[in-house]
N, C-alpha and C positions, 0 to 999 in steps of 0.2 A: 628205525628197526625194521626189517621188513622178514618175509617168507618166502621161500622159492615157489613159483619160478619168478626169477629179478631180472629186470634188466633185457627180457626177450631172451636171454640165455639158458640154454642146458647147461648145466654140470657135468663136467667131463670126469675129473678124479681129483678129491674122492666125490663119491656121492653120497648125497644129505638126503634123510627121510624129510617128509613133507612139511614136517613140525618142527625143524630146524630153525632157528633164529638168526637172522643175521643184521650185524648194524653195518648201515653205508656211509662211506666217507665220498665227498667230492672233494679231492685236492689240486691245490694251485701251487707246484713249484717255480721259484726264482733262484736265479745264479746271486753270485756277491754284487752284481751291476744293476740287478733289479730287474732283469731281462727273463720271460718267461723261458721257463725250461720243458721243452715238449717230446725229448724223445727216451725218456728211461723206460726201463723195461721193470716188470713186475719183482726183478728179484733186488731192485732197488730201495725197495720200500719195508720196512720193519714197522708193526703196528702194537702199538703196547695199550692196553686199557688196565687201568688201576695198578701201574708200574710193572703188569705180567704182559708177555710176549703173547700176540695172539695169532693164529695160525690164517693167512688170507684165503680164502674160497673164491673169490672173483677178482679179475682185474682187466678194466676197461682205458684204453685210451683213444677214442675215437671220438669224434664231432655227435655227441648222443643229443638230439633233440628236446628241449625242457620246456616245462609249462613255466610262463613267467608274466608275473604281475608288476604293473607300475604303479606304483602309490605316490600321487601326487599333491601336494599340500595346494589347496586352493583358499587359502585363509586371505582376509584383507591385503596384507603385510605382503602378501606372493603377487599382488596386480603388475608391477612393473617387471616381475622376473617371469612371469608367465609365459612370454611367446620363447624365448629362452630355452628355457624347459622343455616346451613342447618340441621346439625342435630338436633338442637333445635325444628326447624320448622316441623321435620318430627315426633319427640317423641309429639308435641302439637297435631300433627294430630291422633296420635294412642291412645291418652290419651281423644280424644273428642268421640262427642256421633258418634256410627258408621252410622247414616243417616245425619250426617252434610255433605253439599255442601261445598268445600274449592276449592280457585282459587290461583294464586301465580302470583305476579305481581311484578318484578326487574325493579329497576329504578337507573339511571346514569344520564347523562345529558338528557336523554328519558326515558319514561317510557312505560313497555313492559311486556304484558302479554303471560308469558310462559307455563301457565297450566291453561285450562280454567276450569269452573266449576268441578269438581269431588268427588265423595266419595270412591274412589279406593286409599290407600294409596299406593300401588305401581306405580301407574299412578303418582302421587306425588313425589315419590321417582326418577322416572325415569326424570321427566322434572324440579327439582328444581335445579339440580347442575347448578353451573356456574364457567367457568375458566376464563372468560374475564374481570374480573372487573378493569374498566377503566373510566375516567372521572369525572363528577363533581356529584352533588346531588340536582336534582329536585324533593323533596318531596312533594310538593304541585301540582305538575303535578300529581303525582301518587295517591295521595288521590283523587283527583278531578276525575281521569280516574276509579280509583275503587269504588269509589261513583256512578258513573253512570252505572259502569258495574253489580254494587248491583241491581240498580234500575232495569235495563233492562232484567237481567238473573236470579235474586237471586230469588227461589223459596219459600224460609223458611220466616216466620215470623219475626224471629229475625235476624238483621242484626249487624256483628263484623268484626271491622279491626283488625290489628296487624302490626303495623310500627316498624321497625327496622332499624336502621341508625347509623353512628359513625359522621357525620357532621352537619353541618349548611346548610340549603337550599341555592345553589347559582347559580341554573342553570333554574328555574322554570318560565314558561310564568303565570302560575295561581298565582294571587295575593292572599295575606294574607287574605284579607276580602272577598273573594269569598269562602275559606276555612271555616272561621270563620260564615261565613251565611251559607254554606252548615251545620256544625253544630248544628245551632240552629234550622236548617227547618228540618231535618233529624233524625230518630230514632236509625242510627248507633251508637253502642259503638266501642269507639275507644281505645284500648291499644296501649302501646308503651315501646320500650325497645331503650335507648340512650346508644350508646357505646362513651363515649367521653373520649378524654385524657386530653389537657391541659385544665386550669381552666378556661380561656377566653372562649373558644369553649364551654366547658360544661355549663356554665352561661347562654350565648345566647342560644343555643340546645336547653337547660331544658326549658326555659321560653316557646316556640313555642309547645314541647311536652305536659309541665302541662296543658296549656291551652286548648289543645286538648282532653286530657283525663278527664278533670275536667267540660268542659263544656256536655261531651256527657256520665257520668259516668263510663270511666275506668281506668284505673292506669297507671302510666308512672314510667318504672323501670331504675335504673342506676348501673348495675353489676358493680362492682370493676375489674372482667376480663371477659374474654369472655368465657371460661371456665364454668362458673356459668349461662350461660344463659338457659342449660338444665333446671335446677329446676325452673328455670324463666317461661320457657313455659308450665311447668306440672303447676305452680300454676295458670296461667293464665287460662287453659283448667279446672281447678277444680271451679276456679270462674264462668266461662260461664256456666258449668253444674249447679251451685247450685245458679243461680240467680233467685230471687222472678220476676214474672210480674206482674206488677200493671197497670190496665188504669180506667182513671176517664172522666168524662163528665162535662168539664169545666162549672163553673155556666156562664162564660162571653163565649159565642157559637162565638160571633163576630169575624169575621177573619180581622182585623184591620190592620197588619202586625206588630203589637206591640210586644215587648218582653214580655215575662210572666216567672217570675221567679217561680223555684218549689222548695219546701222543702217537705222533709218525715221524718216524726218522727216517732220512732217504740218504744214501749212498751215492756222492755224484763228484766227478773230480773238479765241478766248478763250485766246489763250497755250495752247495745248494741249500735252500730252508725250503721247508715244505708249510702252507695254510690250510687248515681244516679245522671243521669243528673240535672245541675244546673238551667235549663230552657229551652224556646225553642221561637220559633216566629210565631205568628198566623198569617202566609201566607194564602191564596189559591194554593193548590197543581195544577201544569200544570194538 
């Protein structure tokens, strides 16, 4: 949820009072062949909240800079994968908008902010490498820390996290319910890459990553080998830079703490489908 002014835009028509509450969506559109669709106009989109059509207040489709967090698993089992993951993270940074601000947070038993926000790829390259992969996996703690860091220090209107892990969370203090609540209350889009080996770990690990990505409008990827992470990183960078930003003023402006479902329909001759967050919780912000 957000309050005007939003995204550096001044509203044209209709005019909104300062206290008008807006819900902001970041939407990725693909055609039937899975290709990104990047040429749609505002009139192609229809937004529904709890099944009721909502008036679109703002629409943008340009390369808006983002505040991006790279959350990289540094547990013991990642030791042989780190070089591929680090190379992919740098590839994503180089393919991103030059005005993006990026931070790096490594996690094992604890989460560590290793690279604060920067737009300098050289600074990222110098700070991203780790050779001490050891310990367990505190992924939820890392997401919680990253969300708070985004809120406190992120200066861009769009917020994105990319989580890379090869294991199931076995060390976090933060609960799954807290992470789920964050996903419902914040506008952060979460992408994930799961490098799972055995089938049992893959099933359990995918469940949590899929839920995070689906709720926030991101995508979870499960590459067969670490060598393919680089191409996935470039795909994520393309998605981030190609998203539509849609904001609507809910007909129901009450902040009653209820969960509101969101559906976005798109009209396109290419039988396109749209991916965005599935809902939000209408709670007052601190």
